[in-house]
N, C-alpha and C positions, 0 to 999 in steps of 0.2 A: 854534698850528697843527700843530707837530710832535707834540704830545701827541694831537691829534685823529687825525692820520695813523697814529700808533702804535696807538691804540685801534681804528681801522678795520681795520688789518692783523691785529690780535690777534683781533678778532671773526670775521673771515674765516677765520683759521687755526683758531680753536676750532670753528666750525661745520663746516669741512671735516674736521677730525680726528674730531669726534664722529660725523659722518655715516659716516666710513670705519669706525668701530668697529662700526657696525651691519651693515656690508656685507661686510667682508672677513675681518677677522681675527676673525670670529665674530659671532654674533647677539646673545645673549651667546655666549661661547665654549661649545662643546658640553659642557664639563665642568660648566657651571652647570645643564644640563638635568637634570630629575629622572628618572634612569634607574631608580631603585628604592632602597629603604631597606636591603634585605638585601645583605650583601656578595657573596653568590653570584650575585645578579642585577645587581650593579654592575660596569660595564666597568672601573672602577678596579681591581677585583680579579680580573677574568677576561679581561683583555687583556694579552698578553705585554709586559713592560716597565713595567707600571703597578703601583701608583699613583706618580705623580710627586709630589714633596713640596709641601706647602702651608704657608705661613707665616702666613696670615691666616685668620680665620673666614670661611666662605663667605657671600657676599652673599645677602640674602633675595630670591631671584628664583625663586619657585615657581609663579607664576600664568601662565606662558607656555603657550599652547596648542601645545606643541611636545614632546609626550611620545613618545620613540622606541619602536618596536615591536621586541622582541628576536627575533621569529620571522623567519626568512629566506624563508618561504613567501609572498612578495608576489604580488598579483594578476598574472596573465600579461599582462593588457591593458596594464600599464605597464612591461613589460620594455624596450621601446624607450627609455623614460626612464632606466631603470637602466643601460642599455648605451650610451646616446647614439646609438642607431640599431638596426637589425635585425641579428640575428646571422647570420653565414654561416660556412661551414667553411673559408673561405679564410684564408691567413695575414694577420694584421692587427696594428695598433698600438693599444695601450691607454694612455689617459691617466688616471692616478690623481691626484687633487688636490683643491684647495680653490678659492676664488674667484680666486687669483692666476693660475691657468691658464684660468679660465672666463670671467670678466667683463672687459669692456672696451668703451667707447664705446656708449652706450645706443642709438644709431641702428642698430646691428647686433646688439643683444642679443635673443635669442629669447624669446618669451613662454612660458616654462616655468619650473617651480619652482626650477631650479638656476642660472638666469641664464647659460646658455651663450651664447657669442658665435659668430655664424655664420661669421666669417672670422678667428677668433682663433688661439690657440696650436695646438690640435689640428688645425684645418683646415690650418694652415701645414705641420705635420709630415706630415699625410697627403698633401698636394700634393707636398712635396719628396721623400718616400720612395716614393710610389705605393702605400702600404699602406691598406686600408680602416680606418676609424676606429671604435674603441669608446671612448666618453668618459663614464665613470661619475662623473667629478669633480663636485663640487657646492659652491657657495658656503657658507661656514660650516663645512666639514668639517674634522675633525682625525683623528689616528691611530685613534681609537676607531671612526670611521666606516669605516675600512679593514676592521676585523674584524667589526663588528656592523651589523645593519640598524637604521636610524633613520628619522626623517622628513626630508623635503626642507627646503630653506632657508626658503621663505615660505609654503608650504601644507602641511597635514598629509598629504602623500602618502608612503606607505611607500617608502623609498629603500634598496634592498638593499645589503648590505655590499660595498664597492667591490672587494674581493679576488675576489669571485665572478665578475667580468667577465673575469678572467684565466684562460685555459685553454691547452691544449697547442697551439693554433694561434696563440697570441700570440707574434709574432716580435720585437716591440719594446714594452717596457713602460717608461714614464716615470712616476716617483713624485715628486710635489711636495706633501708633507704635513709638518706639524710646526709651522708658524707659529702655528696656532691653539691649540697646546698650551703655548705659552710662558707663558700666564697661566691661573690657576685658575678665575676667574669672568669676568663681563663686564668688558671693557676700558673700558667707558664711564666708570665713576667715576675710574679712573686717568688716562685722557686728559683728562677734565674738570678734575681737580685739577691736572694738569701745565699745561694751557693757561691756567687761571685764574692760576696762580702766576707765569706769565710777565708778567702785568700789574703785578706788584708789584716795587718796587725791592729790592735793587740788581740791575740787569741788566749784568753784565760777564763777562769771559772765564771766570772761575772759578766763576760762579754756576751751580748745577745742581739746582734744586728738583725737576725731574722725575726725575732720577737718584736723589735721596734718597727720593722717594716710591715709585718702582717697582722699583728695582734689586734689593732683597732678594728679592722675589717672582720677578721675571722671570729673574734670573741663576741662582738656585738651581735653578729648574725646568729651565731650558735646559741646565744642566750635568749634569742627571740623565737627559736624553733619549736618550742614545746606545743603551742597551739596547733601548728601545722602537723606535727607528728601525731598529736592526740586525735585530730579529725581523721587522719589516714587510718589509724588503728581502729577507731570506732566504726568507720565505714567497712573495713575488712570484716570486722566482727559481725556487722549487720548483714553483709552479703553471704557469709559462709553458713554452713549448717548450724542449727541451733545448739548442737552439742560440740561444735568445732573447738579445737584448741588453737588459739591464735597466739603467736609468739613474736614479740618485738626483739630483734636481735641487734646487738651492738657490733663493735669493730675491734679487731686485734689492735693493740698498741704496736707501732712499728719498732719500738725499742724496749729492751728489758729494763727493769728498775735500776740496775747497776750497769752503766754504759762504759765503765773504765776499761773493759777488755774488748770493746767493740772497735773495729777498724775505723768506723765513722768518727770516733773520738779523736783520731789523728787529724781530722779535717775540720769538723764542726766544733765550736766551743761548747763547753759544758752547759753554759747558760741557755743556749739554743736547744740543746738536746733535752734539757729539762722542760723547756717550753713545749717542745713537740710531744713529750709525754703528757703534759697537762692538757694540751689541746684534745687528745684522744680521750683522756679521762673525763673532760668536761662534756665532750660529745656523747659518750656513753651515759653520763649522768643525765643529760637531757632526754635521751631515749628511755632511760629507766623511769624518770618522772612522768613522761607522757604515757608509758605503758601502765603505770599505776592509775593515771587519770582516766584512761580508757578501759581499765579493768581487764587487761590482757597480761599474759605472762611475759617476763623479761629474761633474756639470756645474754650474758656478757662473755664472749669467748676470750677477751683479754684477761679475765680473772683466772684462766686455766693455764696460762703459759708458765713454763719453768725455765731455768737457766739453760738447760740443754737444748730446748726447742724454741727459744725466742729468736728474734731476727739475727742476733749475733752468735747464735749457737752453732751446732754442728750442721754442715750442709746436708741436705736430703733428710734431716730430722727436724729442722726448725720449722716453725709455723708460718714465718713470713721472711721474705728475702728483700733486703734493701735495694740491691742492684739487679736482682733477677738471676744472677750467676752464682754457682755453676748449675743451678737447677733448670736453666733455660726457662725461667719464669718471667712473668710481667713484673717489673720493678715495683717495690712497695706494695705487693699483693700477697695474699696467702699462697703458700706452696700447696702441693697435694697433701702433705701431712696436716697442713693448716685446714684445708677443706675437710679432711677426714675427721679432724678433731672437732670442728664446728658441727659436722653432720652427726657425729656420735653424741655430742652434747645436746643437740636439739632432739635427737631420737630418744635419748635417755629421759630427757625432761618430758617429752610427750608421753612416754610409757608410764612414768611416775605420776603424771597428772591424771591419766586415765584410771590408774589404780586408786589415787586419792579420791576421785569422783565417785568411784564405787563405794567408798566409805562415807560419802556425803560431804566431802570437804574439797579444798583446792590448794595447790601449791603457790598460787599467784602471790599472796602476801609475802611469802618467804622469798620469792624472787625479787621483790621490790626493796629488800633490805640492802643497805650499803655494804658492799664487799670490802675485804681488807685492802685490796688493790685500789678501789675507788677512794677509800678513806685516806690512803696514802696520797693520792693525787689531790684530794680536796685540801688536806693539810698543806701540801706543797703550794697549791694555788693561793692560799691565804698570805703566803710570804712573797708573792710574785707581783710583777707589774700588771698581771691580768686583771687584778682587782680595780685598776684605774678605769677600766671600761665596763664595770659591772652594771652601771645604770643605763648604758646605751647612749646614743646621741640625743640631744635635747628635743629635736622635733622630727619624729618618725611619722610619716604619712601611712598610718596603719589602723585598720578597724579594730574595735574592741571585740572581745570574745562574744559578747551578746549580739553584736552586729553580724559577726560571721555566722553565728548560730541561726539568726533570723534569715539570712540570705541563702545559706547553703544547707544546713543540717535539716531544715524543714522543707527544703525544695523537694518536689515529688520525684524528680529523676534528673540527676546531674548529667546523665548521658544526653538527655534532650537539650540541655543547654549547649553542649558541644555541637550537636547537629544544627541547632538554630544559628549558632555563630557561623558555622560552615556555610549554611544556605545564604546568610546575609553577605558573607564575603564573596561568594560566587556571583550573587546578584549585583554587588557593587563592581566586581571585576568586569561583568558584561557591560555595565553602564559606561565604564571607563574605556 
């Protein structure tokens, strides 16, 4: 009977995790989408901070009807989709992000291509700050979608580059991107291999098949993300109002610090559960470092979770649900309480920053300090195999920071580069 229960838990875990890989953390990840074969057309080579390293050959995922358009001249009729509402000249709040800030609880999810939630994160921030909302965030987005126009999550609707929603009337800009850049291709094969491996013996504290499968790819890419994150934050700061508050936001950890009472511990070995915690700790650390480099504020929602509202806590109170049930949520995504906690955290930080500026100071340096939660993750990482990949692969085809700066940061208008590429592609298509 114990074996039957274990198998049942494992199947539930596998189905939930596989479902989440389609919804959250990429559809496949946008890196797997065929942007083009020419390096000049490829966002890997015309996005500041890219390419991120790859350790594996790309998965053969070429038949998705999900080909992004590089031209930013999207139809005016769908501007409200791109902006998350109609534009006004009034001071406003902009939410840049992926599904972590858009999706939660299907009952209040809007029937539109990006899966926005009617009462989720951005609505909470707008209500708490009194600022009108612009929400270009979209499920499946990564940092390339900040810079380039692509298609929306589930339908081939042109989705303008998220950065174009930021303008001189943007008083608060929150950016929650990067999670979908952690892996090079679809996460589906990795999650599937990890989940299946949990069914095999031996399952004990030091057993870590998922770490062995995924760490080389995930950790190397994650540790090279700081330049790309930094350029994104700097660009947002440059586009927004001069007195705008720009906040780089991290991600909830999917697990509490103590997983002994979590149902997932009956399926996944403790070694892999610890690995998953360290992955999110490292991701948030990279976001914090980039926020400091760009001179913007940092907010880490993972630092606020408590035992009662972590993913293994009480249903309908917890901040994140591993399977999505019983909250009818997207698996491995923040629940509505999670959205409200993030929204309250951002709103409070915004108000405290405005108060600090009136006194002639800023809270930014305080937000860059290492939190107790992050310190725990960093100590844990030093004792793990993650350190085996701290240097990255020996030969990464990647520009230096100075080269990126010369090519992109001094460019007069990155939008014109997108349009130039689009015109050249159309001309080439006519020739063919």
